[in-house]
C-alpha positions, -999 to 999 in steps of 0.1 A, spaced: 681 718 -855 645 722 -853 644 750 -826 608 750 -821 609 711 -815 638 716 -793 620 742 -773 589 721 -768 608 691 -758 628 711 -731 593 726 -721 575 691 -718 605 673 -700 607 702 -674 566 701 -670 572 663 -665 599 669 -639 575 692 -621 547 668 -622 567 639 -610 580 660 -580 545 667 -572 534 631 -573 563 623 -550 553 653 -527 516 641 -526 525 606 -518 546 619 -487 516 641 -477 490 613 -480 511 585 -462 504 596 -427 469 607 -435 461 571 -450 476 555 -419 454 577 -396 424 568 -415 430 532 -417 432 531 -379 400 552 -377 383 528 -402 396 497 -380 384 513 -345 350 523 -357 343 491 -380 339 514 -411 339 500 -445 333 531 -465 326 567 -461 310 592 -486 326 626 -488 317 657 -510 341 648 -538 343 608 -536 340 578 -515 367 562 -495 366 528 -489 384 497 -474 399 476 -501 412 443 -487 441 425 -506 461 395 -493 499 395 -495 522 367 -488 559 378 -480 587 361 -460 585 367 -425 610 392 -409 642 373 -408 635 347 -430 656 343 -460 642 337 -496 661 305 -500 642 292 -468 609 303 -485 619 288 -518 626 254 -500 594 255 -482 576 263 -516 592 233 -533 584 210 -502 547 221 -505 544 211 -541 546 250 -552 579 247 -571 562 268 -601 563 298 -578 600 296 -574 623 314 -600 657 324 -604 660 359 -614 690 381 -624 690 421 -612 695 436 -647 703 471 -631 730 453 -609 743 437 -638 745 469 -660 763 487 -630 788 458 -627 793 463 -666 799 501 -665 823 498 -633 840 469 -650 845 490 -684 856 521 -664 883 498 -646 895 487 -680 880 453 -678 863 433 -705 832 410 -705 841 376 -697 837 353 -729 809 332 -714 789 365 -708 799 379 -743 778 348 -758 746 356 -737 746 393 -732 742 425 -754 763 452 -737 758 483 -755 757 522 -747 722 538 -751 718 574 -755 689 594 -741 680 631 -742 682 648 -707 670 683 -698 688 708 -674 669 739 -666 683 769 -681 693 796 -658 686 825 -683 711 819 -713 700 807 -746 715 771 -753 
């Protein structure tokens, strides 16, 4: 085993984990600040403000989402009725499908023949890093 490569991999993975944790932390810190600033921009009619390190500005972006309590199938029917059927797609949640396959395998079950014809169900291996508490390997 290449010890230098292994040590570098562990160091880089641990650094990445720290950075990802920091990004999550910063997003939590920024969420209420952004909310407050958005209210202030709205109250004062401000479009942008220049600060010492940069400019903060409003970026409008229109989003269409189902109304609260409206099922996606109802939205799909309305889209079809409006001639927008090209926006309606049937999708498969691959994470849920993989979780089902893992649970089914653990329970001793197999993959139904119809699914065996269309799915590739295989174990993949990835390297993970657990921080050391002092010992060598």
